[in-house]
C-alpha positions as CSV (number, residue, x, y, z in Angstrom):
1,M,-20.7,-53.5,4.4
2,P,-22.5,-54.5,1.2
3,I,-25.2,-52.0,1.9
4,A,-22.7,-49.2,2.0
5,I,-20.9,-50.5,-1.1
6,F,-24.0,-51.0,-3.3
7,G,-25.5,-47.7,-2.0
8,M,-22.4,-45.8,-3.1
9,M,-22.2,-47.5,-6.4
10,L,-25.9,-46.8,-7.1
11,V,-25.4,-43.1,-6.2
12,S,-22.3,-43.1,-8.5
13,E,-24.1,-44.6,-11.4
14,V,-27.1,-42.3,-11.1
15,S,-24.9,-39.2,-10.9
16,E,-23.0,-40.4,-13.9
17,I,-26.1,-40.9,-16.0
18,V,-27.4,-37.4,-14.9
19,F,-24.0,-35.9,-15.9
20,T,-23.7,-37.7,-19.3
21,R,-27.2,-36.8,-20.4
22,G,-26.2,-33.2,-20.4
23,F,-23.8,-33.8,-23.3
24,P,-25.3,-34.1,-26.8
25,R,-22.6,-36.5,-28.0
26,M,-23.2,-39.1,-25.3
27,N,-25.5,-41.4,-27.2
28,F,-24.8,-44.4,-25.0
29,S,-25.9,-43.2,-21.6
30,Y,-28.9,-45.6,-21.8
31,M,-26.3,-48.5,-21.4
32,R,-26.0,-47.5,-17.7
33,Y,-29.5,-48.7,-17.0
34,P,-28.6,-52.4,-16.6
35,V,-25.8,-51.5,-14.2
36,I,-28.1,-49.3,-12.2
37,S,-30.7,-52.0,-12.0
38,V,-28.2,-54.5,-10.7
39,H,-26.9,-52.1,-8.0
40,A,-30.5,-51.2,-7.0
41,T,-31.6,-54.8,-6.8
42,S,-28.5,-55.8,-4.8
43,L,-29.0,-52.9,-2.4
44,F,-32.7,-53.8,-1.9
45,Y,-31.8,-57.4,-1.3
46,Y,-29.2,-56.6,1.3
47,L,-31.6,-54.2,3.1
48,V,-34.3,-56.9,3.1
49,E,-31.7,-59.4,4.3
50,L,-30.6,-57.1,7.1
51,F,-34.1,-56.2,8.4
52,L,-36.5,-59.0,7.4
53,T,-35.0,-62.4,6.9
54,T,-34.0,-65.1,9.3
55,H,-31.6,-67.9,8.7
56,T,-33.6,-70.8,7.4
57,M,-30.8,-73.1,6.2
58,I,-27.5,-74.1,7.8
59,D,-24.6,-75.6,5.9
60,A,-22.3,-78.5,7.1
61,F,-20.1,-76.0,8.9
62,G,-22.9,-74.3,10.8
63,R,-22.9,-71.1,8.7
64,P,-26.2,-69.7,7.4
65,I,-27.0,-70.1,3.7
66,Y,-28.8,-67.5,1.7
67,P,-30.0,-69.1,-1.5
68,L,-31.3,-65.9,-3.1
69,R,-27.9,-64.3,-2.7
70,Y,-26.3,-67.0,-4.9
71,V,-29.1,-66.8,-7.5
72,M,-28.6,-63.1,-7.7
73,W,-24.9,-63.4,-8.0
74,T,-25.1,-65.9,-10.9
75,C,-27.6,-63.7,-12.7
76,S,-25.6,-60.5,-12.4
77,V,-22.1,-61.9,-13.2
78,S,-21.3,-62.4,-16.8
79,P,-20.1,-66.0,-17.7
80,Y,-18.0,-64.5,-20.5
81,P,-15.8,-61.8,-19.0
82,Y,-13.5,-61.4,-22.0
83,L,-16.0,-60.9,-24.7
């Protein structure tokens, strides 16, 4: 599920930046690059997780823990959503 979601969001952002570069008044199309990098990195992570990783840590309830997933989440989510 995350692979489909991040894949579609990446295609959406890339198509949006290609579309907005055609307009001369769109001076802020470069601001889409951080969003594209987050979607591309997340898509790459979930593809690697699906095909290459094994569960190395188990929590108290017996579920697998993916430490890199939580690190990526804390780096990509703004701590100040209302600024």
